[in-house]
N, C-alpha and C positions, 0 to 999 in steps of 0.2 A: 518685891517692891510694891508699896501701896499704890493702887491705881488713883490717878488724879481725878478730881471731880469733873464731870462732863456736862455740856449744854448741847442739846440736840437742835441743830439748825439745818433746814433743807434735807433732813434725814441723815445728817452727818454728826457724829458724836465729837464735838469740838471740846478739847480740854480747856477747862476754865482756869488757866494759869497766867500769872504775870511773868515778866521777864526774869525776875530773880528766882521765882519758883522753877521756871523752866531750866535755867542754868544749873540750879541745884540738882534737879532730876537727872540732867545729862551727866553732871559730874559724878553722881552716885553710880550711874550705870557704867561709866568709863572706869572708875576706880574698882568696881566689882567685876569688870569684864563681861557685863550682861548686855547682849545686843539690844539696841534701841533704835528703831527706824522712825524718823521724824519727818512730818510733812507740814506745810502751811497751806491754808486755803484762803483765797481772796475771791473777789467778785468774778474775775475771769475764769478761774479754775472751777468754781461752783457751776457756772454756766456750761463750761466744757464737760463737766461730769454729768450734766443732765443729758448731753448728746452722746457721750461715750461710756458705755457700761464697763468696759475694761479699765478705763481710767478711774471710774468711780470705785470699782472693786480694789484697784491698787491703792488708792488713797485710804479706803476704809480698812485695809489690812495693816496700815501703819500702827505703831505703838503709841505715838503721840501726834495729835493734830492741833496745831496752833492757828489762831486767826491772824492772818496777815492782810491788813487792809481795813481802812476805816469803814468801808461799806459793810463789811461783815459785822463790825462792832455796832453800827447803827441798825442793821437788820435785826441783831440780837435784842437791842433795846426796844425796837418797834414791836417785836414779838413778845415782849415781857420776859425775856430770858437773858438778862445782861451778862456780858463777859467782863472780866476784870480790866483787861487792856489789850491793845494790839501788840502782838509779838512779831515784828517784821523779821523775815528770814535773814536779810542782810545785817540787821542789828544783832541778831542772835549769833550769826557767824562771827562777827567781830568780838562779841563777848567771849565766845568759846576759843577764839584764837588767842585772846588775852589770857584765858585760863590755861591754854596749852603752853604759852610762854612761861607762866608761873609754875605750873605743875610738872613740866617736862613731857607733856603729851606731844604726839606727832600727828600731822594732818596730811591727807592726800587730796589733791584737787583734780577733778575730772570735768572737762567740758570746754566750750568755746573754741575758737580757731587758734592755731598755734601761736601766732604773734600776739593775740589778745591774752592768751593764757600766760605767756612768758612775762608780759607786763604786769599781770595781776599777781603772779607768784613773786615777782621782783618787789612789788609793793608790800606784800606780806613779809618778805624777807627783811625789808628795810624797817618795817613797823614793829614786827614781833620777833625777828631773829631767824637766821637760817636753820637753827637747830630744831625748829618745829616742823620742818618740811620733810615728809616721808617720801614724797614723789608727786608727779603730776603728769597728766596726759590730756591731749585735746579730745574733743567730743566727736570727732569725725572718723567713725569706724563703722563697718557694716556688721550685720548679725553674725557672720562667720567668725569674727574676731572677738565677739562680746565675751565669751567664756574666758578667753585668754586675758582680756582686759580685767575682768573680775578677779581672776587668780593673781594677776600682778599686783592689784590693789591689796588683796588679802595677804599676800606675801611681803608687803612693804613694811609691816610693823606699825602701821598707822592706827591710832585710836579714834580718829575723826576722819570722815569722808564727806567732802562737800562736792555736790554734783551740779554743775552749771550747764545742763542740757535741757532743751525745751521739752514741754509736755506734748504728747504722752510718752515720748521715747524714754525720758528719764524714769518715769514711774514703771514702765514696762521692763527696763533694764534692771532696776533695783528689785522688782518683784521676781523676775525670772531667775536672778542670781542671788537671791536672798540667803540661801544656805551657805554659799561660798563666802559671801560678804559678811556673814555673821561673825567672822573672825575680827572684823572691825567693829568695836563696840558701838560707835555712834555714826549713823548715816543720815544725811539730810540733803534735800534738793535746795539749791539757792538761786534758781532762776537766772536772771541776768546780772547777778552780783559781780561776776568776773568782769563784765563790761564796765561796771562802776569802779572796781578796783583798778582796772587798767586805764581809767580816764577817758574811755570811749564815750561813756554816757555820764552825764552829771545827775546827781541826786537832787531832788527838790529841797528847797529851804525848809527849815523846821516848821515854820508857820503854815506852809502848804501841806506838809505831812499831817500836822494836827487838824487842819481844816478838811482833810480828806481829798485834797486836790493834787496829790502826788501823781495820779494817773494823767492829769492835764499837763503837768510839767513834762512828763515822759512823752506824751502824745505830741507836744509841740516840738520836741527834738527830732521825731521821726514820723511825721503825720501820714506820709504815703504808706508806710509799712503798718502803722498801728491804728489807722482810722476805724477799720472794721472791728478790731478787738475791743477798742474802748467805747466808741460811739454806739454801735449796735449791741455789743456785749453788755455795756453798762445799762442800757435801756432794758434789756432782757432781765438783768439782775434786779433792777428796781421793781419790775413787774413781779418777779418771784418773791421779793421781800414783802411787797404789799399783800400778795396772796397768802404768804405765810403768816403775816400779822393778822389778817382777817380770820384765818383758820384758828389761830391761837386764841383770839378774842372770842370767837364763837365757842371754842372748847371750854374756855373759862366760864362763859355764861351758862353753858349746859351743866357744868359741874356745880355751879352755884344753885341752879334750879333744882338739881337732883338732891342737893343737901338741904 
């Protein structure tokens, strides 16, 4: 499979793909049975990667890295390395579920609390059909059962695995059991998407998504839980983006002078 073009941001090789190109890449991998591990990076994850070397290593080991979040798109433009568009994890999940319904693929859902997961899977069942569901399991298990969980998923016959477990546990689980899970052609983390499917959390209106204010809409729903992640994390990300832009500009000036 031809490697997609990449743009390096914050030392991360982000794949410069739009939504349609990403869907085609996944479809080709699924049809060929070729393992494809997908991750998305947003402002919060990039800040977390700066603090957590094991999380960074897990993200960099993925086969495809999409930019999820307008902050990453703006940081890329500021650095003079523009990306085609944002590929939000929840939007990609819905596109792939639609493909599963059309092509006869099956999906496995791992994560969230049992009652949330039940509601999310029921929503998938209503929207895309029960025939695409290979299985599901909540995300509350300890390390002693992780291998068993991975083998159950691998044995389910799923072509798609969506993991709604928080970072870095999600990345650690997928990396540690990558060999077993290679029997599932496509694997991706979907963050809090199960909460949205279940109706626990509302998604921001389209205009807020386009304006890069989805984080604010999310913060206003759970301010006590999310204030540190968004207010402090976003400030750190902005500083990182400005530093990257300055370094990129300095590098371009040096190259111009040398030439």
